[in-house]
N, C-alpha and C positions, 0 to 999 in steps of 0.2 A: 256264203264263205265261197271259198274259190280254189280250185283243183286244177291239177293240171296232169296231164299225161306226159310221163319219163321216155316213154322211146319216142316219142313227141321233142320232148325237151332236150333232150341229148342232141338232136337234129338241129334242134333251131338255136342251141347255142354257137353253133359253128359259126351264126349272122350276129350273136349277142341279142336274140330277142328271147323273153320269155313271157312265160302267161304270170299275171297277175294274181287275183285274187283268189279264188273260190276254187282252183285247177289241183290237177297230180301228176303224178310223173313216176318211173318206173325204174326200182332198183331191187337187187334179189336179197334184199331185207322183209322177213314176212310181217305181215301186224298180228301182234298178241292178243287182239282185242278179241276176249271170248264171250263179251257179254251180250246173249242174243235176245232180240226183241221177241216179247209174244208174238202169238200169229194177230190177237185181237189189236193189239198196237198195228202190226204191219199192217193190217186191214184196214184200218181207218188211216195210215200214210196215203196207201196206194191207192185211195179213193180220193184222195186228194191230189193226185197225179206226182205224188214221188216216189222214186225207187226203192223200195226196203230193203233192196238185198243185201244193199251195206250199211243198213243202219244199225246202231250199238245202244245200248244203255250205259250210259255215262256221268259222269259230273263235270258241267261245265259253266266258271263262275259262281260255282258256290252254290249251284242249283242240283238237282238229279232232274235226267229228263232223258232223251231220243236226242242223239246227231245223225242228220241224216242227210246225204248229198252237201252243200254249204250252207245247212244251218241248222241251228240247234232251237230243238220246240220241249218244254218240260210238259210234264203227263197233264196238267191241267190247261195246256194251251192245244195240246193232241187233241182234247175232246171237244175242243172247239171247233177244231178245223173241220171246213165243209167241204163237199162233194166237190171237185174240179169243173171246168166248163170249157166248151171250146172260145178260143175268143181268138178276134180275128189273126193274124200272123204281121202283126205290124211291129212298130220298131222298141220304143221306150214308154215302160210301166212304171206304175206306182203303186202304192197301197191302199186303200179305203183309209185307214190311221195314218194324219198328218203331222209335223211337229207343230204345236199350236204356241202362239204370244209372240206373233212378228212385229216388228223385230229382233232375232233373238241371237244371245251370242251362247254358243255351248264351250262348254268346256269339255276339256279334253287329258288327259292323263295316261302315261304308258309303264309299265311294269320296269324296273329296273332288273327284271329277268331277262329282258330280250338285248342287253348289252347297252354297248356304244350304238353297234347298227341300227335298234330299235329306237335311240331316242334322236338318232339324227334324222330317221326315213320320216316320225311321227312330226315334225318341224317342216319335211318338206309338202307333206300331204296339206297340213293345217294351210301350208301358203298358198296350195294349189288351190285349194276350198276357197281362199278367202279371196283367192284374184279373181273369182267366177263373180262376183259383184253381187251375190244373192244377200237376203235378208237375213240368210244364218250366217253369221260368223263364228270363228272359231279359235279359242283361246286355249294354250299350254298350262297347266296346273301339274301342281307335285303330288305324284302318285299318292294315296290316301293310305295310312296303314289303318290298324283296330281303333276302331272309336273316332278316328278323324272324317271331315266331308268328303265322301266321293265326287271324284270329277262326272259330269254328266255321263261322258262318253270313257271306259274304262279301255285300255287295252291290258289287255297279258299275255303269258305265255301258255302256251299247252306243247303235249309234245305226244307226237300218231306217228305211225308207222305207216309206211305203203302200204296199198293193200289194194290186189287186183290192176296193179298196173298204174294206179292213181297216187299220187301226195298231195293231201288236203292241204292248203299253204293258210288261209283263213277262214274262221267263222263265225257268225256275227250270232249274237243273243236276242236273235229275232226281227223284228218291226216297231216302227212307232206305237206308243201306249197310246189305248183308247183315251186315255188322261190327256194326250199329245205331246207327253215327252218322246224324246229317241230314246231306241233302244236303248238298254245298258250299256252297253261295249260289245266288243270283241275277242277273239283270242289271234295269235298270229303260231304256228306251229314250228317250235325250234328245232324240227329233226330238219327241213327245209335248209336251216342254216348248215349243217351237216355234209348236202348231197358237194357231189362237184360240181353243180349247175346251181351251187349258193349263191345268194341274192345280192346284189347291187344294192343300195340307197335307193335309186329312183326305181328299180324295181320291189321293193322292198313298201316304199309310199303308195307306187298306184296302187300295191294290194290291198294297204292299208284304205286309201280312198275308197278304190270300191266297197270294202265292208261297213264304212262311216257312209255311203251310199245306199248300204241295206238299213242300216240303223235310221236315216232320216226318211226313208219310206220310199226307195227304189228296187225296185223288181230287176231283175235281170234281161236283156235285150233280146236274148234268143231264149226267152222262159217256154215259149212253147216248144222250139227241138233241143234247144242245148247243142245246139251245131257245133259250134265252138270246142268243144269238147269229143268231137266227132260221137256224139251222141244224134237218136231222136226219143226224148223224152219229154213231154207235157208237161211240165210243170204245176200247172193247172194254177185257180184263183188261189187255191193252197188255205183258204180260210180267212184270207190277209187281203185279198182281192189284188188284179189286175189290173188296171186302168188305164188305157192305152193315152198319152199325155199328144193333147191335139197341136200340132203342128211341127210333130216329128215327121222325119220321114218312113215310107214302109220299106221292107226289106231288112235284106241283114244290113248291118253294119259291125265289120271283124275289127275296127279300128276303136270302137265303145269302150268304156272304162268299164261299161256295166256286164260285157258278154261273160257269160261262164264261166269264160277259160280264157281270157285275154288276147292278142297277147300286149294289151294296150296299158301304157305306165302313167298316163296323162288322158288329160279330157278332150275328146274333140269336140267340133263343133255344134254335133247333135247333144253329146252329152249338156253341154253349156246352155243347148237353148232349153233343153228339159229342165234343168236345173231353176232357171230362171221363169219358169213356166210356172212352176208351182209352190219358189221361194221367194 
């Protein structure tokens, strides 16, 4: 998922620059979430190098679990988390599990709750992904209702107020499964649409592309520090792996679409290389 710092966003908006997928921003509206995480769950999250201070129990995409940083884990997934490990501070990383059955068409649908903006943005995102030339191609399909076949990746809406100077823009429902399927989808925070720094189509498409990146196995490029968010937090392996992608450059990459807090809204050359290296 992506967050963005509200104070910083207010400044960057003057230059028409915004954070993309998992970031947040600050306004004077409190977060009404009161579902505190039990200490034993917080301990498991912290052992995997997640910051549990903002973690909360919630229902996301029809399942109950915990939202922490830019991710959502069911209670079963939390039990499977391993302790984090210090891995060299290099650039692009992937999870242990990847999407299998290449070449493969990934179907994507978007909830009508995200309106015309969401509909336009997912089309831009799909076009960007297909233009990378990987063995994963993306096709939009109608959003499934009850009893209908769901898309491989569903884009849904959730509503969450700001907390601690950040607003979560998007939240992925995990990473690829052991079976080799992408994560089932991600959510976009419609609270973002209400802010004075509401997204443009391209900014929302950048966030969607970032979340799809998580769904197919990409970690944050700055997972070891979250420096793009102004933090110094090591996300660790998180039980899903943080495997360096050979050939990607070392050091920070502030224009990568997979930075924790943007502001990229398109794939840079390093992102393209990383995508083609694994797909």
